[in-house]
FIKOLZA-1660 file (N, C-alpha, C; in steps of 0.1 Angstrom, whole numbers, plus 5000, padded with zeros to 4 digits):
% residues 106
   i   px   py   pz ch aa at
   1 5008 4988 5000  A  M  N
   1 5000 5000 5000  A  M CA
   1 5009 5013 5000  A  M  C
   2 5003 5023 4995  A  E  N
   2 5011 5036 4995  A  E CA
   2 5010 5043 5008  A  E  C
   3 5021 5048 5012  A  E  N
   3 5021 5055 5025  A  E CA
   3 5019 5070 5022  A  E  C
   4 5011 5076 5030  A  I  N
   4 5008 5090 5029  A  I CA
   4 5020 5098 5036  A  I  C
   5 5026 5107 5029  A  A  N
   5 5037 5115 5034  A  A CA
   5 5031 5124 5045  A  A  C
   6 5038 5124 5056  A  K  N
   6 5035 5132 5067  A  K CA
   6 5041 5146 5065  A  K  C
   7 5034 5156 5069  A  P  N
   7 5039 5170 5068  A  P CA
   7 5052 5171 5077  A  P  C
   8 5062 5178 5072  A  K  N
   8 5075 5179 5079  A  K CA
   8 5074 5190 5090  A  K  C
   9 5080 5187 5101  A  T  N
   9 5080 5197 5111  A  T CA
   9 5091 5207 5108  A  T  C
  10 5092 5218 5115  A  E  N
  10 5102 5228 5113  A  E CA
  10 5116 5223 5116  A  E  C
  11 5117 5214 5126  A  E  N
  11 5130 5209 5129  A  E CA
  11 5135 5200 5117  A  E  C
  12 5127 5192 5111  A  E  N
  12 5131 5184 5100  A  E CA
  12 5135 5192 5088  A  E  C
  13 5128 5203 5086  A  K  N
  13 5131 5212 5075  A  K CA
  13 5145 5218 5077  A  K  C
  14 5147 5223 5089  A  E  N
  14 5160 5229 5093  A  E CA
  14 5172 5219 5091  A  E  C
  15 5169 5206 5095  A  E  N
  15 5180 5196 5093  A  E CA
  15 5183 5194 5078  A  E  C
  16 5172 5193 5070  A  E  N
  16 5174 5191 5056  A  E CA
  16 5182 5203 5050  A  E  C
  17 5179 5215 5054  A  E  N
  17 5186 5227 5049  A  E CA
  17 5201 5226 5053  A  E  C
  18 5204 5222 5065  A  K  N
  18 5218 5221 5070  A  K CA
  18 5225 5211 5062  A  K  C
  19 5219 5199 5059  A  E  N
  19 5225 5189 5051  A  E CA
  19 5228 5194 5037  A  E  C
  20 5219 5202 5031  A  E  N
  20 5221 5207 5017  A  E CA
  20 5232 5217 5018  A  E  C
  21 5233 5225 5028  A  E  N
  21 5244 5235 5029  A  E CA
  21 5258 5228 5030  A  E  C
  22 5258 5217 5038  A  K  N
  22 5270 5209 5039  A  K CA
  22 5275 5203 5026  A  K  C
  23 5265 5198 5018  A  E  N
  23 5268 5193 5005  A  E CA
  23 5274 5203 4996  A  E  C
  24 5268 5215 4996  A  G  N
  24 5272 5227 4988  A  G CA
  24 5286 5231 4992  A  G  C
  25 5290 5231 5005  A  E  N
  25 5303 5235 5010  A  E CA
  25 5313 5224 5005  A  E  C
  26 5310 5212 5005  A  E  N
  26 5319 5201 5001  A  E CA
  26 5322 5203 4986  A  E  C
  27 5313 5207 4978  A  E  N
  27 5315 5209 4964  A  E CA
  27 5324 5221 4961  A  E  C
  28 5323 5231 4970  A  K  N
  28 5331 5244 4968  A  K CA
  28 5345 5242 4973  A  K  C
  29 5349 5232 4980  A  K  N
  29 5362 5230 4985  A  K CA
  29 5372 5229 4973  A  K  C
  30 5384 5234 4975  A  D  N
  30 5394 5234 4964  A  D CA
  30 5398 5220 4961  A  D  C
  31 5397 5216 4948  A  D  N
  31 5402 5203 4944  A  D CA
  31 5416 5205 4938  A  D  C
  32 5426 5197 4942  A  P  N
  32 5439 5199 4937  A  P CA
  32 5440 5196 4922  A  P  C
  33 5430 5189 4916  A  N  N
  33 5430 5186 4902  A  N CA
  33 5425 5198 4894  A  N  C
  34 5418 5208 4901  A  D  N
  34 5412 5219 4895  A  D CA
  34 5422 5228 4889  A  D  C
  35 5434 5230 4895  A  T  N
  35 5444 5238 4890  A  T CA
  35 5450 5232 4877  A  T  C
  36 5451 5219 4876  A  F  N
  36 5455 5213 4864  A  F CA
  36 5445 5215 4853  A  F  C
  37 5432 5214 4856  A  K  N
  37 5422 5216 4846  A  K CA
  37 5423 5230 4840  A  K  C
  38 5425 5240 4849  A  N  N
  38 5426 5253 4844  A  N CA
  38 5438 5255 4835  A  N  C
  39 5449 5249 4839  A  E  N
  39 5461 5250 4830  A  E CA
  39 5458 5244 4817  A  E  C
  40 5452 5233 4816  A  Y  N
  40 5448 5226 4803  A  Y CA
  40 5439 5235 4796  A  Y  C
  41 5430 5242 4802  A  R  N
  41 5420 5251 4795  A  R CA
  41 5428 5262 4789  A  R  C
  42 5437 5268 4796  A  S  N
  42 5445 5279 4790  A  S CA
  42 5453 5274 4778  A  S  C
  43 5458 5262 4779  A  L  N
  43 5465 5257 4768  A  L CA
  43 5456 5254 4756  A  L  C
  44 5444 5251 4759  A  A  N
  44 5434 5249 4749  A  A CA
  44 5430 5262 4742  A  A  C
  45 5430 5273 4749  A  V  N
  45 5428 5286 4743  A  V CA
  45 5439 5289 4733  A  V  C
  46 5451 5286 4737  A  L  N
  46 5462 5289 4728  A  L CA
  46 5461 5279 4716  A  L  C
  47 5457 5267 4718  A  G  N
  47 5455 5258 4707  A  G CA
  47 5445 5263 4697  A  G  C
  48 5434 5269 4702  A  I  N
  48 5424 5274 4693  A  I CA
  48 5430 5285 4684  A  I  C
  49 5438 5293 4690  A  A  N
  49 5445 5304 4682  A  A CA
  49 5454 5298 4672  A  A  C
  50 5462 5288 4675  A  L  N
  50 5472 5282 4666  A  L CA
  50 5465 5275 4654  A  L  C
  51 5453 5269 4657  A  I  N
  51 5446 5262 4646  A  I CA
  51 5440 5272 4637  A  I  C
  52 5434 5283 4642  A  A  N
  52 5427 5293 4634  A  A CA
  52 5436 5303 4628  A  A  C
  53 5448 5303 4630  A  I  N
  53 5457 5313 4625  A  I CA
  53 5458 5313 4610  A  I  C
  54 5456 5301 4604  A  S  N
  54 5459 5300 4589  A  S CA
  54 5447 5304 4580  A  S  C
  55 5435 5306 4585  A  E  N
  55 5425 5310 4576  A  E CA
  55 5416 5321 4581  A  E  C
  56 5410 5329 4572  A  E  N
  56 5403 5341 4576  A  E CA
  56 5390 5338 4584  A  E  C
  57 5382 5328 4579  A  I  N
  57 5370 5324 4586  A  I CA
  57 5372 5319 4600  A  I  C
  58 5382 5310 4601  A  G  N
  58 5386 5304 4613  A  G CA
  58 5391 5315 4623  A  G  C
  59 5398 5325 4618  A  N  N
  59 5402 5336 4626  A  N CA
  59 5391 5344 4632  A  N  C
  60 5381 5347 4623  A  D  N
  60 5369 5354 4628  A  D CA
  60 5361 5346 4639  A  D  C
  61 5360 5333 4637  A  M  N
  61 5353 5324 4646  A  M CA
  61 5361 5323 4659  A  M  C
  62 5374 5322 4658  A  A  N
  62 5382 5322 4670  A  A CA
  62 5382 5335 4678  A  A  C
  63 5381 5346 4671  A  L  N
  63 5379 5359 4677  A  L CA
  63 5366 5360 4685  A  L  C
  64 5356 5355 4679  A  R  N
  64 5343 5354 4686  A  R CA
  64 5344 5345 4699  A  R  C
  65 5351 5334 4697  A  T  N
  65 5352 5325 4709  A  T CA
  65 5360 5332 4720  A  T  C
  66 5371 5339 4716  A  M  N
  66 5379 5346 4726  A  M CA
  66 5370 5356 4734  A  M  C
  67 5361 5363 4726  A  N  N
  67 5352 5372 4732  A  N CA
  67 5343 5366 4743  A  N  C
  68 5338 5354 4740  A  H  N
  68 5330 5346 4749  A  H CA
  68 5338 5342 4761  A  H  C
  69 5351 5338 4759  A  L  N
  69 5359 5333 4770  A  L CA
  69 5363 5345 4779  A  L  C
  70 5365 5357 4773  A  M  N
  70 5368 5368 4782  A  M CA
  70 5356 5372 4791  A  M  C
  71 5344 5369 4786  A  Q  N
  71 5332 5372 4794  A  Q CA
  71 5329 5361 4805  A  Q  C
  72 5331 5348 4801  A  C  N
  72 5326 5337 4809  A  C CA
  72 5337 5328 4814  A  C  C
  73 5349 5330 4810  A  G  N
  73 5360 5321 4814  A  G CA
  73 5365 5323 4828  A  G  C
  74 5373 5313 4832  A  S  N
  74 5379 5314 4845  A  S CA
  74 5391 5323 4844  A  S  C
  75 5396 5328 4856  A  P  N
  75 5408 5337 4855  A  P CA
  75 5420 5332 4847  A  P  C
  76 5423 5320 4848  A  T  N
  76 5435 5315 4841  A  T CA
  76 5432 5315 4826  A  T  C
  77 5420 5312 4822  A  V  N
  77 5416 5313 4808  A  V CA
  77 5417 5327 4803  A  V  C
  78 5412 5336 4811  A  K  N
  78 5412 5351 4808  A  K CA
  78 5426 5356 4806  A  K  C
  79 5436 5350 4813  A  R  N
  79 5450 5354 4811  A  R CA
  79 5456 5349 4798  A  R  C
  80 5451 5338 4793  A  A  N
  80 5456 5333 4781  A  A CA
  80 5450 5339 4768  A  A  C
  81 5439 5346 4770  A  V  N
  81 5432 5352 4758  A  V CA
  81 5440 5363 4751  A  V  C
  82 5446 5372 4758  A  P  N
  82 5454 5382 4751  A  P CA
  82 5465 5376 4742  A  P  C
  83 5472 5366 4748  A  L  N
  83 5482 5359 4740  A  L CA
  83 5477 5353 4728  A  L  C
  84 5465 5347 4729  A  A  N
  84 5458 5340 4718  A  A CA
  84 5454 5350 4707  A  A  C
  85 5449 5362 4712  A  L  N
  85 5446 5373 4702  A  L CA
  85 5458 5378 4695  A  L  C
  86 5469 5379 4702  A  A  N
  86 5481 5384 4696  A  A CA
  86 5486 5373 4685  A  A  C
  87 5485 5361 4688  A  L  N
  87 5488 5350 4679  A  L CA
  87 5479 5350 4666  A  L  C
  88 5467 5353 4668  A  L  N
  88 5457 5353 4657  A  L CA
  88 5460 5364 4647  A  L  C
  89 5465 5376 4652  A  H  N
  89 5467 5387 4644  A  H CA
  89 5482 5391 4643  A  H  C
  90 5490 5381 4643  A  L  N
  90 5505 5383 4643  A  L CA
  90 5509 5389 4629  A  L  C
  91 5505 5383 4618  A  S  N
  91 5510 5387 4605  A  S CA
  91 5501 5398 4599  A  S  C
  92 5489 5399 4603  A  N  N
  92 5480 5409 4598  A  N CA
  92 5474 5418 4610  A  N  C
  93 5481 5428 4614  A  P  N
  93 5477 5436 4625  A  P CA
  93 5464 5443 4622  A  P  C
  94 5455 5444 4633  A  N  N
  94 5442 5450 4632  A  N CA
  94 5442 5460 4643  A  N  C
  95 5437 5473 4639  A  I  N
  95 5437 5483 4649  A  I CA
  95 5428 5480 4661  A  I  C
  96 5417 5474 4658  A  V  N
  96 5407 5471 4668  A  V CA
  96 5413 5461 4678  A  V  C
  97 5420 5451 4673  A  I  N
  97 5427 5441 4682  A  I CA
  97 5438 5448 4690  A  I  C
  98 5446 5457 4683  A  Q  N
  98 5456 5464 4691  A  Q CA
  98 5451 5472 4702  A  Q  C
  99 5439 5479 4700  A  D  N
  99 5433 5487 4710  A  D CA
  99 5428 5478 4722  A  D  C
 100 5422 5466 4718  A  L  N
 100 5418 5457 4728  A  L CA
 100 5429 5451 4736  A  L  C
 101 5440 5448 4730  A  L  N
 101 5452 5443 4737  A  L CA
 101 5458 5454 4746  A  L  C
 102 5457 5466 4742  A  A  N
 102 5462 5477 4750  A  A CA
 102 5453 5479 4763  A  A  C
 103 5440 5477 4761  A  K  N
 103 5431 5478 4772  A  K CA
 103 5433 5466 4782  A  K  C
 104 5435 5454 4776  A  L  N
 104 5437 5443 4785  A  L CA
 104 5451 5443 4792  A  L  C
 105 5460 5451 4787  A  A  N
 105 5473 5451 4793  A  A CA
 105 5473 5460 4806  A  A  C
 106 5463 5469 4807  A  H  N
 106 5462 5478 4819  A  H CA
 106 5453 5473 4829  A  H  C
% end
């Protein structure tokens, strides 16, 4: 037979909230592997630039990706974006990119 759920008391609700907070805190703790993940992500950003350096459409798509990474990426990824932008426009300088790199340098 199906059991009818009893209404929870305030104490039970508080206990559940405390358990949820503990679970959230455990997820927020620094994981030693997280630093390695961020390093690999920054290398991936440079890889995007190296792959897209040879063609114009790929260059435009990589520029758009770098824009998204600057807005939503982790701090280590954001540090790799200026170098990737410089690699993308190494042989064909663009004034807009030069201004952007100057802003990111300060």
